[in-house]
C-alpha positions as CSV (number, residue, x, y, z in Angstrom):
1,M,-19.8,57.7,-43.7
2,A,-19.4,59.6,-46.9
3,E,-15.7,58.9,-47.3
4,D,-16.4,55.1,-47.4
5,N,-18.9,55.4,-50.3
6,P,-17.2,55.4,-53.7
7,T,-20.4,56.6,-55.3
8,E,-20.0,60.0,-53.8
9,A,-17.7,62.2,-55.8
10,G,-14.5,63.3,-54.0
11,A,-15.4,61.3,-50.9
12,T,-12.8,58.5,-51.3
13,P,-9.0,58.8,-52.0
14,T,-7.7,57.2,-55.2
15,S,-7.2,53.5,-55.2
16,H,-3.4,54.1,-55.4
17,T,-3.4,56.2,-52.3
18,L,-5.6,53.7,-50.5
19,D,-3.3,50.8,-51.4
20,L,-0.3,52.6,-50.0
21,A,-2.0,53.4,-46.8
22,A,-3.3,49.9,-46.5
23,M,0.1,48.4,-47.1
24,Q,1.6,50.6,-44.4
25,S,-1.1,49.4,-42.1
26,L,-0.3,45.8,-43.1
27,L,3.4,46.3,-42.2
28,D,2.5,47.8,-38.8
29,I,0.1,44.9,-38.1
30,T,2.7,42.4,-39.1
31,R,5.1,43.8,-36.6
32,R,2.5,43.6,-33.9
33,L,1.7,40.0,-34.8
34,N,5.3,39.0,-34.8
35,A,5.9,40.5,-31.4
36,E,2.8,39.0,-29.8
37,V,3.2,35.8,-27.7
38,D,-0.2,35.5,-26.1
39,P,-2.5,33.4,-28.3
40,D,-5.8,35.1,-27.3
41,A,-4.2,38.5,-28.0
42,V,-3.1,37.4,-31.4
43,L,-6.6,36.2,-32.4
44,G,-8.1,39.5,-31.4
45,T,-5.4,41.4,-33.2
46,I,-6.0,39.4,-36.4
47,V,-9.7,40.1,-36.5
48,D,-9.6,43.7,-35.3
49,S,-6.9,44.5,-37.8
50,L,-8.6,42.9,-40.7
51,V,-11.9,44.7,-40.0
52,S,-10.0,48.0,-39.8
53,I,-8.0,47.5,-43.0
54,V,-10.9,46.6,-45.2
55,R,-13.4,48.8,-43.2
56,A,-15.8,46.0,-42.7
57,D,-18.8,45.8,-40.4
58,R,-17.9,42.5,-38.8
59,G,-15.0,40.0,-38.8
60,F,-14.9,36.3,-37.9
61,L,-12.0,34.0,-37.5
62,M,-12.7,30.2,-37.8
63,L,-10.1,27.5,-37.2
64,R,-10.2,23.8,-37.7
65,D,-10.5,21.7,-34.5
66,D,-8.8,18.3,-34.0
67,A,-11.5,16.7,-36.0
68,G,-10.9,19.0,-38.9
69,L,-14.1,20.9,-38.5
70,L,-14.3,24.7,-38.7
71,Q,-15.2,26.3,-35.3
72,F,-15.8,29.9,-34.5
73,T,-12.7,31.2,-32.6
74,I,-13.4,34.9,-32.3
75,A,-15.9,37.3,-33.7
76,R,-15.8,41.1,-33.5
77,D,-17.6,44.1,-34.8
78,K,-16.0,47.2,-36.3
79,K,-15.7,48.8,-32.8
80,G,-13.7,45.8,-31.6
81,Q,-16.5,44.5,-29.5
82,P,-17.1,40.7,-29.2
83,L,-20.2,39.6,-31.0
84,E,-22.7,37.5,-29.1
85,E,-23.2,33.9,-30.2
86,K,-26.6,34.6,-31.6
87,K,-25.0,37.1,-34.0
88,F,-22.5,34.6,-35.3
89,R,-24.6,34.3,-38.5
90,V,-22.4,34.0,-41.6
91,S,-22.8,32.4,-44.9
92,T,-21.8,28.8,-44.2
93,G,-21.9,28.0,-47.8
94,V,-19.2,30.5,-48.6
95,V,-17.1,29.5,-45.6
96,D,-17.2,25.8,-46.5
97,E,-16.3,26.5,-50.1
98,V,-13.3,28.6,-49.2
99,A,-12.1,26.1,-46.6
100,A,-12.4,23.2,-49.2
101,S,-11.0,25.0,-52.2
102,G,-8.3,27.2,-50.5
103,E,-9.4,30.1,-52.7
104,T,-10.5,33.5,-51.7
105,R,-14.2,34.5,-52.5
106,L,-15.4,38.0,-53.0
107,I,-19.1,38.3,-53.3
108,D,-20.5,41.8,-54.1
109,D,-24.2,42.5,-53.8
110,A,-24.5,39.0,-52.3
111,A,-28.2,38.9,-52.1
112,S,-28.6,39.2,-55.8
113,S,-25.6,37.4,-57.1
114,D,-26.5,34.7,-59.6
115,A,-23.9,32.4,-58.3
116,Y,-25.2,32.5,-54.8
117,N,-28.8,33.4,-55.3
118,A,-30.0,30.0,-54.3
119,R,-28.1,30.0,-51.1
120,M,-30.7,31.1,-48.5
121,S,-28.1,31.6,-45.9
122,I,-26.9,34.7,-47.8
123,V,-30.3,36.0,-48.6
124,S,-31.5,35.6,-45.0
125,L,-28.6,37.6,-43.7
126,S,-29.3,40.5,-46.1
127,L,-25.7,40.8,-46.9
128,R,-24.5,42.9,-49.7
129,T,-20.7,42.2,-49.8
130,I,-18.6,39.4,-48.4
131,L,-14.8,38.6,-48.4
132,C,-13.7,35.2,-47.2
133,V,-10.1,34.2,-47.4
134,P,-8.4,30.9,-46.4
135,L,-5.6,30.7,-43.8
136,K,-3.0,28.4,-45.4
137,T,0.1,26.9,-44.0
138,Q,2.3,24.1,-45.3
139,H,-0.1,21.7,-43.5
140,G,-3.0,23.0,-45.6
141,V,-6.0,25.2,-44.8
142,I,-6.2,25.7,-41.1
143,G,-9.1,28.0,-41.1
144,V,-10.7,31.0,-42.7
145,I,-11.1,34.8,-42.1
146,Y,-14.5,36.2,-43.0
147,V,-15.6,39.8,-43.2
148,D,-18.8,41.3,-44.4
149,S,-20.5,44.7,-44.8
150,N,-23.6,46.2,-46.3
151,A,-23.5,48.5,-49.3
152,I,-24.1,51.6,-47.2
153,T,-21.1,51.0,-45.0
154,R,-18.6,49.5,-47.4
155,R,-18.6,47.5,-50.6
156,F,-15.6,45.3,-51.2
157,T,-13.9,45.2,-54.6
158,D,-11.2,43.2,-56.4
159,D,-8.7,45.8,-55.2
160,D,-9.2,44.5,-51.7
161,V,-8.3,40.9,-52.5
162,P,-4.5,41.2,-52.7
163,L,-4.4,43.1,-49.5
164,I,-6.6,40.6,-47.6
165,E,-4.7,37.6,-49.0
166,A,-1.4,39.2,-47.9
167,F,-2.9,39.8,-44.5
168,A,-4.1,36.2,-44.3
169,A,-0.7,34.9,-45.2
170,Q,0.8,36.9,-42.3
171,A,-2.0,35.8,-39.9
172,A,-1.5,32.1,-40.9
173,A,2.2,32.3,-40.3
174,T,1.7,33.9,-36.9
175,L,-0.8,31.2,-35.9
176,E,1.6,28.5,-37.1
177,R,4.4,30.1,-35.1
178,L,2.2,30.1,-32.0
179,R,1.2,26.5,-32.6
180,M,4.8,25.4,-32.8
181,Q,5.6,27.4,-29.7
182,T,2.7,25.8,-27.8
183,M,3.9,22.3,-28.9
184,E,7.4,23.1,-27.8
185,T,6.2,24.4,-24.5
186,E,4.1,21.3,-24.0
187,R,7.0,19.1,-24.9
188,D,9.2,20.9,-22.4
189,R,6.5,20.6,-19.7
190,M,6.0,16.9,-20.4
191,A,9.8,16.3,-20.4
192,A,10.1,18.0,-17.0
193,Q,7.2,16.0,-15.6
194,L,8.7,12.7,-17.0
195,E,12.0,13.6,-15.4
196,I,10.4,14.1,-12.1
197,A,8.4,10.9,-12.5
198,A,11.6,9.0,-13.3
199,D,13.2,10.4,-10.2
200,I,10.2,9.4,-8.1
201,Q,10.2,5.9,-9.6
202,K,13.8,5.5,-8.6
203,T,12.8,6.1,-4.9
204,F,10.6,3.1,-4.7
205,L,12.6,0.7,-6.9
206,P,15.7,-0.5,-5.0
207,S,18.8,0.7,-6.9
208,T,20.7,-2.3,-5.6
209,F,19.8,-5.7,-4.1
210,P,19.4,-5.0,-0.3
211,A,21.8,-6.7,2.1
212,M,20.1,-9.8,3.4
213,D,21.5,-12.4,5.7
214,G,22.5,-15.6,3.9
215,V,21.5,-14.2,0.5
216,T,23.3,-12.3,-2.3
217,G,21.6,-10.8,-5.3
218,A,21.6,-8.1,-8.1
219,V,19.0,-6.1,-9.9
220,A,18.9,-3.9,-12.9
221,S,16.2,-2.1,-15.0
222,V,16.4,-0.3,-18.3
223,A,13.2,1.6,-19.1
224,A,12.1,1.9,-22.7
225,L,10.6,5.3,-21.9
226,E,11.7,7.8,-19.2
227,V,9.7,5.8,-16.7
228,G,8.9,2.1,-17.1
229,G,6.1,-0.4,-16.5
230,D,8.4,-3.0,-15.1
231,F,8.9,-3.2,-11.3
232,Y,10.8,-5.3,-8.9
233,D,11.3,-5.5,-5.1
234,V,13.1,-7.4,-2.4
235,V,11.4,-7.8,1.0
236,A,12.8,-9.0,4.3
237,L,10.3,-11.5,5.8
238,P,10.0,-13.3,9.1
239,R,12.3,-16.2,10.1
240,G,15.2,-14.8,8.1
241,R,13.6,-15.4,4.7
242,T,13.9,-13.0,1.7
243,G,11.0,-12.3,-0.7
244,F,11.7,-11.1,-4.2
245,L,9.5,-10.3,-7.2
246,V,9.6,-9.0,-10.8
247,G,6.5,-7.7,-12.5
248,D,5.5,-6.3,-15.9
249,V,2.5,-4.0,-16.2
250,S,0.7,-4.2,-19.5
251,G,0.8,-0.3,-19.7
252,K,4.0,1.6,-20.2
253,G,5.2,5.0,-19.2
254,V,3.7,7.0,-16.3
255,P,0.4,4.9,-16.1
256,G,2.4,1.7,-15.9
257,A,4.8,3.1,-13.3
258,L,2.0,4.3,-11.1
259,F,0.2,1.0,-11.4
260,G,3.4,-0.9,-10.5
261,A,4.2,1.3,-7.5
262,R,0.8,0.7,-6.1
263,L,1.1,-3.0,-6.7
264,M,4.4,-3.2,-5.0
265,S,2.8,-1.7,-1.9
266,D,0.0,-4.3,-2.1
267,V,2.4,-7.2,-2.4
268,R,4.5,-6.0,0.6
269,Y,1.4,-5.7,2.7
270,Q,-0.1,-9.1,1.7
271,A,3.3,-10.9,2.0
272,L,3.7,-9.8,5.6
273,L,0.0,-10.4,6.4
274,C,-0.3,-13.8,4.8
275,D,3.2,-15.2,5.2
276,D,2.3,-17.6,2.3
277,V,3.3,-17.2,-1.3
278,A,0.1,-18.7,-2.8
279,D,-2.2,-16.7,-0.5
280,T,-0.2,-13.5,-1.3
281,L,-0.7,-13.8,-5.0
282,T,-4.3,-14.8,-4.7
283,D,-5.2,-11.8,-2.5
284,V,-3.2,-9.4,-4.7
285,N,-4.9,-10.7,-7.8
286,D,-8.3,-9.9,-6.3
287,I,-7.1,-6.4,-5.4
288,V,-5.8,-5.7,-8.8
289,A,-8.9,-7.2,-10.6
290,E,-11.1,-4.9,-8.6
291,R,-9.0,-1.8,-9.2
292,A,-7.7,-2.4,-12.7
293,T,-8.8,0.2,-15.4
294,R,-8.3,0.5,-19.1
295,G,-7.7,-3.3,-19.3
296,M,-4.4,-3.1,-17.5
297,F,-3.0,-6.4,-16.1
298,V,0.3,-7.5,-14.6
299,T,2.5,-10.5,-15.0
300,M,4.6,-11.2,-11.9
301,F,6.9,-13.8,-10.4
302,Y,7.1,-13.9,-6.6
303,G,9.5,-16.1,-4.7
304,V,10.6,-16.5,-1.1
305,I,14.0,-18.0,-0.3
306,D,15.0,-19.5,3.0
307,P,18.8,-19.2,3.3
308,A,19.0,-21.8,6.0
309,T,17.7,-24.6,3.8
310,G,18.0,-23.1,0.3
311,E,14.3,-23.8,-0.3
312,V,12.5,-21.4,-2.6
313,E,8.7,-21.2,-2.5
314,Y,7.4,-19.4,-5.5
315,A,4.3,-18.6,-7.6
316,N,4.0,-17.3,-11.1
317,A,1.2,-15.1,-12.5
318,G,1.8,-15.3,-16.2
319,H,5.4,-14.2,-16.1
320,L,8.5,-15.7,-17.7
321,A,9.7,-18.8,-15.9
322,P,12.8,-18.2,-13.9
323,I,16.1,-19.6,-15.2
324,I,18.4,-21.3,-12.7
325,R,22.1,-21.3,-13.7
326,K,23.7,-24.2,-11.8
327,A,27.2,-24.1,-10.5
328,D,28.4,-26.2,-13.5
329,G,26.9,-23.7,-16.0
330,S,23.9,-25.8,-17.0
331,L,20.5,-24.2,-17.0
332,E,17.1,-25.2,-15.7
333,E,13.7,-23.5,-15.9
334,W,11.0,-23.7,-13.2
335,A,8.1,-23.6,-15.6
336,E,5.5,-25.0,-13.1
337,P,3.3,-24.0,-11.5
338,A,1.9,-21.2,-13.7
339,G,-1.1,-19.0,-13.4
340,M,-2.8,-16.3,-15.3
341,P,-1.7,-12.6,-15.0
342,L,-2.9,-10.5,-12.1
343,G,-6.0,-8.5,-12.7
344,V,-7.5,-10.5,-15.6
345,M,-10.1,-12.1,-13.4
346,G,-10.8,-12.0,-9.7
347,G,-11.4,-15.1,-7.6
348,Q,-8.4,-17.1,-9.1
349,R,-6.5,-19.4,-6.8
350,Y,-2.8,-19.4,-7.3
351,T,-0.6,-22.4,-6.2
352,A,3.0,-22.4,-5.0
353,G,5.9,-24.5,-6.1
354,R,8.9,-25.5,-4.0
355,R,12.4,-26.1,-5.2
356,T,15.8,-26.1,-3.6
357,L,18.6,-23.8,-4.7
358,A,22.0,-25.3,-4.1
359,K,25.1,-23.4,-3.2
360,G,26.6,-21.9,-6.3
361,D,23.3,-21.9,-8.2
362,T,21.9,-18.5,-9.3
363,L,18.1,-17.9,-9.8
364,C,17.5,-15.3,-12.5
365,V,14.1,-13.7,-13.1
366,L,13.7,-11.5,-16.2
367,S,11.0,-9.4,-17.8
368,D,10.5,-10.1,-21.6
369,G,12.5,-7.0,-22.5
370,P,15.9,-8.6,-23.0
371,G,14.5,-11.3,-25.3
372,D,12.4,-8.8,-27.2
373,A,15.2,-6.3,-27.7
374,V,15.6,-5.5,-31.4
375,G,18.9,-5.0,-33.2
376,A,19.9,-4.1,-36.7
377,G,17.5,-5.2,-39.4
378,G,14.7,-5.8,-36.8
379,E,16.2,-9.0,-35.5
380,R,15.2,-10.0,-31.9
381,F,17.8,-10.8,-29.3
382,G,15.7,-13.8,-28.6
383,D,15.3,-16.3,-25.7
384,D,18.0,-18.5,-27.0
385,R,20.6,-15.8,-26.8
386,V,19.4,-14.9,-23.3
387,S,19.9,-18.4,-22.2
388,Q,23.3,-18.7,-23.9
389,V,24.6,-15.5,-22.2
390,I,23.5,-16.7,-18.8
391,A,25.2,-20.1,-19.4
392,D,28.4,-18.6,-20.7
393,G,28.7,-15.7,-18.2
394,P,29.9,-15.5,-14.7
395,G,27.9,-17.4,-12.1
396,D,27.5,-14.7,-9.5
397,P,24.3,-12.6,-9.6
398,A,26.0,-9.3,-10.2
399,G,28.2,-10.6,-13.0
400,L,25.3,-12.5,-14.6
401,I,23.1,-9.4,-14.6
402,Q,25.7,-7.0,-15.9
403,G,26.9,-9.5,-18.6
404,L,23.3,-9.8,-19.9
405,I,22.8,-6.0,-19.9
406,D,26.0,-5.5,-21.8
407,E,25.3,-8.2,-24.4
408,V,21.8,-6.8,-25.1
409,A,23.2,-3.2,-25.4
410,E,25.8,-4.4,-27.8
411,F,23.3,-6.3,-29.9
412,T,20.9,-3.3,-30.1
413,G,23.5,-0.7,-30.6
414,N,21.7,1.2,-27.8
415,R,18.8,1.8,-30.1
416,P,15.6,2.9,-28.4
417,Q,13.5,-0.1,-27.5
418,A,9.8,-0.7,-27.2
419,D,9.9,-2.6,-24.0
420,D,11.4,-2.3,-20.5
421,Q,14.2,-4.6,-19.5
422,T,14.3,-5.8,-15.9
423,L,16.6,-8.4,-14.4
424,L,16.9,-9.9,-10.9
425,A,19.3,-12.6,-9.8
426,V,19.6,-14.2,-6.3
427,A,21.8,-16.9,-4.8
428,L,22.8,-18.2,-1.5
429,A,25.7,-16.3,0.1
C-alpha cells in the first residue's frame, strides 16, 4: 500500500492533514462509543477503531481481571476479523511495562531496538513497530491497548502518540461507564431479588401470634438485612398444647433465611411425629448436622405450653435463656437445661426442662439482636437494659414486645444494625 509508506515520495498526505483526518475519526468514534450500551460491541469498536486510526496490522485489548492480572479480552486484525488464540502473540515485556508504569511505549524497528534487543519475545515475533498505551481511570490502569505492524505495512511515529493516547482516554472512560452501569444493573437486580425474598420470608414467618385456646402471645422481628437469619414459629399440638420456638442461624441474609425456612419445616414435622420436646430437638439436630454446609449452625429455643396446667416443657440448643416476667414485675431466667447449637455435631442428646407458668406471668424468648443493638458511639444496648425494659414495661405479651422494640429503636436512632432482632412472648390467656 504505497500511500502508507512514508518513504515513497508523494504517497502520504502531510502530517497536518493526517492529524486533522485522524482527529475527525476520533470524534466520530467517540460518538459511537458514547452511544453504545452493549459491552461486547464496545470492545469490538475500540479495537477495530484503533486499528483503523493508526492503520495497524493487528490490535489487542487486554483488561485486568479480579486478581489484577492482564487478560486478553479481544484481538482483531486490520480486516476486523477475530484472531485465533494461537495468534495472540504479543510482546509481553512491553505490555507488562506499560501496565506497570502507566506510560505509553512506542517501539520503532523493534527487532533492532537497543532498549528491547534482549527481549526475545519481540525478536521472535519479527515485529518492526509497536504502540502500546495504558487504559487509565481514576482507579488506576485497568488494561492496555496494543497495536503492531511491520515496516512494509505501517511504521508508527511520535506523531501517532497523542492520537492513540486521546483515543485510549475515551476508551477507558467508556469502559468505566459500562462498568458503573453494569454495577448499577446488578445492584438493581439484587435489590429486586432481595425484595422478593423478603416477601417470601414473610409468608412462612407468622406476622402475628396465632390464636390458640388458653394462650395469648406476640411476635416481632426486625431484620438487619432485607431478609434475616432469625426465625420463629408457633405450632398447634395435640391435646390443646401450643409449641413455640425462636431460632438464630449463624448465616445472615438469603442463605440464613433459606436455612431457617427449611429448619422450621423440620421442627414442625418432628414435633408432630415425636410429640416430645427432647426427642424433637435431638432428631432435628441430626438432620441439620447432616445437611449443614459452610459451617452454618443454629441456636434455638423450643417450648411447649399446656394451657390447662400452665406447664411448659422446653429444650434449649445454645440459645439465650428465656426471661419470665412475673405478675409482680420481677424477672426469672430458665437457664437450665442447655445444649449445644443445632448442626454442630450429630448424635447429641438434648434434655427437656419443665417449669410452670403462673397466671399473669409472661415468658419472653429473644434472639441476641436486641442486646447487641448498637447506639451512638458504638455502645451496646446490653442485656441489662433488655431486662430492665421487660421489668418496667407492661406485663402483657404484646405490650412487652412493642415496648422493647421501641426502646431499642430509640437507643439506636434507627441506625442499620449488624444482627436481626426477634422477640416472642407467651402467657396464659
